[in-house]
C-alpha positions, 0 to 999 in steps of 0.5 A, spaced: 430 541 436 426 540 430 429 546 427 436 543 427 433 536 425 430 540 419 437 543 418 440 536 418 435 533 414 437 539 408 444 538 409 444 530 408 439 531 402 444 536 399 450 531 400 445 525 398 446 521 404 441 517 406 439 516 414 435 510 417 430 514 421 428 507 424 435 506 427 435 513 431 433 514 438 431 520 442 433 520 449 432 526 453 438 527 458 435 530 464 433 529 471 426 533 470 420 530 469 418 534 463 414 532 457 418 534 450 415 534 444 416 529 439 421 530 433 421 528 426 427 526 421 424 525 414 417 526 416 418 520 420 418 520 428 424 518 432 422 513 437 424 515 444 428 511 449 431 512 456 437 509 454 441 509 447 447 505 446 453 509 443 460 506 441 459 501 446 457 505 452 449 505 454 447 512 456 441 512 460 437 519 460 439 520 468 446 519 466 447 514 472 451 509 468 447 504 472 444 501 465 452 501 462 454 497 469 449 492 469 450 490 461 457 489 463 455 485 469 451 481 464 456 480 459 461 477 465 456 472 466 455 470 459 463 470 459 466 476 455 473 473 456 472 471 463 470 464 462 476 463 457 481 466 462 479 462 468 479 456 463 487 458 462 488 460 469 485 454 472 487 448 467 487 442 471 490 443 478 495 449 477 496 454 471 502 453 467 503 460 466 507 464 470 504 470 475 506 475 470 503 472 464 497 471 468 497 478 469 499 480 462 492 476 460 488 480 465 491 486 463 490 485 455 483 481 455 479 483 461 481 490 463 480 493 457 473 490 456 471 493 463 475 500 463 472 502 456 469 509 457 471 509 464 473 517 463 465 518 462 462 512 467 468 513 472 464 518 475 458 513 477 455 512 484 460 508 488 455 502 488 456 502 481 463 502 481 464 497 486 460 492 482 466 492 477 471 493 483 468 486 486 469 483 479 476 485 479 478 482 486 475 476 484 479 475 477 485 478 481 484 472 487 483 467 481 490 469 478 494 469 484 490 463 487 489 467 493 485 465 499 479 468 502 483 471 508 487 476 504 484 482 503 483 485 496 487 491 498 493 487 499 492 483 493 492 489 489 498 492 492 502 485 491 500 485 484 502 492 483 494 494 481 493 501 482 486 503 484 484 506 478 485 499 474 
């Protein structure tokens, strides 16, 4: 690893590209409990971490996606579009939007936030994916103003939301 970092360092120097080593992170993706040697870039040690954020995805060292899902859940609690959507859908007594427009808002605002990178984290454990499914069910129930006794499966079928969403 260090040999390749030395090659990267030379390549960067040749092209006069400056790297901020303090913003770099070393994550070892493995299930084994082994100690890997420290690596350096420009003679500065790259700090180790168990999770790295890359393009909005939280990549944990065991690739369980638990951290990524937890961060998405945490964002939901802080709002992340959900509170704004809820305010629009439940303004006063009944939303003035049609069901089709409410679904359009869900698909345009909420769904992209939750499904970003699903090609990678979609293979996560069922318990992690179920966190997102519960959020989806809660949101769809709000949109359809569906009572608790209507099953989530029926709700998805009635709103033409396939399981992959």
